[in-house]
N, C-alpha and C positions, 0 to 999 in steps of 0.2 A: 509369424503368422496366423500358422497353424496351433498354437497353443492358445491365443488369443480369442479363436472361433472355438475351440473349446469350452473352454474359460466363459465367454458369454452364450454355449448353449448350454450350459448346465444351469447357470443363473438363472434362463431363462423356463427352463426344464420346472425348476426348484417355483416359482414366479405361477407357470400355471398350472402345478400340483397343488399348493398352496393357497389360490386364488392373492397375495403377496403381491405389489410393485415390483416393476426391474427391480427401484434402488432399495425398498427393503430387503427383496432377498438378495443383496448384491452384500448387505451387513454379515449373510453367515458362512460365507465365500473369499478367500485370500489365496491370488494363485504360487505355484512353488517355481521353483526356479527348470524345472520338468517340463514345465506344463500343465503340470494335474491343479487342482484344488483340492484347500484344505480346510476345515469348518473352522470360521472364526467371528468370534462372536465379540471376540476385545478390540482395547484398541484405535476403534473408529472416534475418530476426532469429529465433533460438528461445534460450533458456533456460531451464534447469527450475528452478523453484522450490519451497521447502519453506516450509508455513506451523507457527507451534507455537502450542501453546496449554501451558501450565506454570503448575502451582499458586504464586498470588502472594503473598505475604509482609510482613506490613505494619509490620513492626518494625526500624527498622535498628542499633536498638540491640543486639538477639540477634545473635551471633557466629556459633555454630552453621547459624543459621535463610542467616544470608547465604551460607555455605559452600556447604548444600545447597541453593540455590539457582544456584548455580554449579554442584555436580556436576550437576543436572536441566540447568540449558541443554547442557551440554557435554556429556551422554548424547544428548540430541536432535537434536544436528551429528554426532555420528558417525553414527546412523542415516540424518539426509542424507543425511549423505556414501556411505554405502553404498548410498543406494538413487539416486546419479547427481546429485544435486543441486550446483548452481552454487553459489547464494545459497539463506541460509534469514531466515525471519524471523519476530522474537520480541515480546510481549506489551508493554505498559505494566506495569513491577514484575517486569521478569522476573527480577531480583536483589531486588528490592525496593519497593513502594510504599510510600513512608514514609505512616503514617495522621495526619488530620491528626489528633487527638485525642494519642495519642502521643507527636506533636511539639510541643504547643503549651504554652509558659509559663502558660498557662490551665486546662490540664487537670487531671484526662483526664475532666472532664465538660465542659468550655467551650472552643469553639474560640479560642486568639489566635495571636498572632504564632509561628515555629518556631522552636527552638532547634536548629540543626542541630547546634551542640557534639554531641549526644545521638547523629547520628551516625556509626557504625563506620565511620570515612570510609578509616582505612588495608586493613580486609579487603573491603569493597567493592572497591576497587582493586583488591587482590592479585587476586580472583575473576574483575573484568574485564581483566586483563592475562591470565590464566590461560587469559580465551578467547580475548582476542585470541589467541594463541598457539599453541592447539588449532587458529583458524583458518587460519594457515602451515600448520600441519603436513596438514591436510585438505585443503589448496587448494581454500575455501570461504571464497565471500564472506556473511558475518555481520551484520545486521542487528539491535542489540539494545537496547532502553532502559534509561538508568542516570539519577540526579541528575548532575550534573554542576557541581563545584562550584569557586566564583569567592572570587576574593579578598575576604576581609570589611570590610566586617560587610556585601558586598552576596549576596540571598539568591540559591543557585543555577540552573541551569537545570532544567528537564525535559526530555530529551533521548534523540534516536538516534542511538545511536555505528554510522560504516559502516566495518566492518573487511574489510580487503581478502582477499583468497585469497594473499597474503604477511602475514597478519598484521598491519596496519598503520593505524592510526585514517585513512582519508582525508577521511573530510568529518565533519558532526555536524551534526541538527535540533534544531533549537530550540524544545517548542509556543513559539506564538505566540498563541492568540486560548483564553484560560487561563479557568475557571471562578471565580468572584468570589472563592471561600472560594482557589484556587489565587493568584491574584493577588494578596488583600488579606493571606495569612500564608504562602504555602508559597513561591514561587519568581519571579522576574523573568520575563520573558517573551521570546523571542525576536524577531528581527524582520526572517527571509528567507525565502523556500523556497528546497528544498536538492535538490538532483540528483545523480546520480551514473550511472557507465554500465559495465555486464557483458555483453561480449559482443554487444556494438552494440546490446545492449536499454537503453533512459533508466530509469531508474527516478526517483520523487519520491517523499518523504517524508512523514506525516503524525503526527499523536500525540495522545491525551487525549481532545476534547471535538470536534474538529477536525470530527468526520465531519457536525456538524450547521453547518457552514457550504459549501455550494458554492462560495464564490467561489472559496475554495483551491483545491478541483478542479479548476474552470474554470482557475485559473491553470496551474497544470501542463500540462493540454490545451493551450494555447499554447507553453508549453513544447516542446513535443511528445513528452512520455514516454508509454513504453509502458505502464511500470504503476507505480501508486499504492502504497506498503508503509503500511499502517493500525493504528498500535498505540492499544492503549487497555485502560487497566483495569477496562471496564463503564462505562456513560454509558445516562443513561433515554433512554427512545426504542427503537424497533425500529429498533437498528441494519445491521443484515440487510440489511432491507428498503433503508431507508440508502446503504447499500455495491453493491446491486442498482441503484439508480437510476443514482450517480455515475459505474458503469462504461459505463452504457449508452446516457447523457445523453454522455460526452466518449469514448466508445468506445476506451478501452482497458481491460487488470486494473486490478481492485482486491484487493488481498493483504491482511483481515485480520484478525489475529491478536489474541486476547482470551485472557484467563486461563483456566485450566480449570474454574476453581471456576464459569464462565458457561455453557458448555458446553452445558449444558438447556436454554438458551433461547437462546445464539448462541457456535455453537461457529466455533474457527478457519476458514478455506476461503479459496476463490480462487474470484472472479467473473468470468468471462470477459466483453469487451468489446461484446457482446450482451446483458450483463444478467445472465445463466445460468449455476447455481453449479456449475463442473467437479470443486473438491473441495473436500469437509468434513474436520474432522476428528471423533474419535465423541462424541456428546455424552455422556457418562458420567463426566464429569470427571477423564477419565487425561490426561496429561499424554502427548503426541502426536504428528506431524508429519502434513500432509497435502501431496502431489504432484501439478505442472501443469506439464507442459512448454509454454513462454509462446511460440506459433510464432506469429509473423504471415502466417503460409498456412494454418495451420489454418481448419477450415470453421467453426468457433465465432467464429472471429475475422476472417474474411477480409468478410465485405458490412459488417460495423460498422467497420475500417479501413478499406476500400478508398472508398464508399460514403458513410457518415455522416457521418465525421468533415470531409471535403471539403465537402459540400454547407452543414453547420451553418459553417464559415469562410469560404464566400463571401457564405451570407448576412448575415452580423455584418460585414465588409465591406464590403456595402455595396452589390453588385456586382447587386445586383436590380432598385436603384433606378430603373435605365435603363428600367425594362418600368412605371413609373408613370405613370398619366395625367390631364390635364387636363378636367374633367368636373365639369357643375354637379351633378350628383345624386353623385358622388363625393362632394363637397364638404360635400352638405345632408345632415346630422347625422339630418334629421326628414322624411327624404323618404317620401309613398307607395308602397307595395309595385308 
């Protein structure tokens, strides 16, 4: 704790001397393990992220609905670009979130195996291609969920496409821990985590109901990500609180992207590594975007990234075992007070 106080004191002293803000002054320092501070003008990462919420439609047979979803995504991409974003993040089902009853061969009143021939695949693929083309025109990294078709008779993946600022799909995340209905009737599960980098910031991807699995978020902490992008169509439980918890426990940003229909209870937003909300979309069911500069040297991130992550990693690695003692009173679990 003394090292942290000394570090903050020296940053504030520089800010008072130079007239800089705390955030600006912080860019010039990095604490060493001994608690000293060293000048550090390199390796700071800053990426402007836009998180979106859009209306989610559930019938992949509806051609006009698919096209309208594509138009809405592209309109928000343009808005994000106009506000200086480098990357924009959309909710699960941004183009369509196929309803289990609409897709069921046993429907419309019973859930059964999905008939994916009902999907208007050419229209869906055309909308995704138009999104990729616009990403290249705007020089905007775009993370957009969609169904990823596999070779029949295999069910598709529920996926997040990562489209670069050149308009190219550079990677794809496939939801791994699916709901019982999804895995039984709808989708093939994915097999691995996915990371990618934008301007030196490493991002991880999660999808669907995976906010309920802290081990997936811890896995990305071990991969040294700066931000996890989580897209959902809505899931039981307080997902906003869980997003805050995952951010604080792992000392990274979490971007939560949800459908506009759920904004009344959980609008899209971005949580800082200290667990505090930095920006959120309106809670009025509107299609919108919220913006945050993911900046390692910001006051919201400095303590969590600089102190939280290193000491937790030391503890998990067993560094503290050297301080264990051999003492009968330690070994006796029923020892008197």
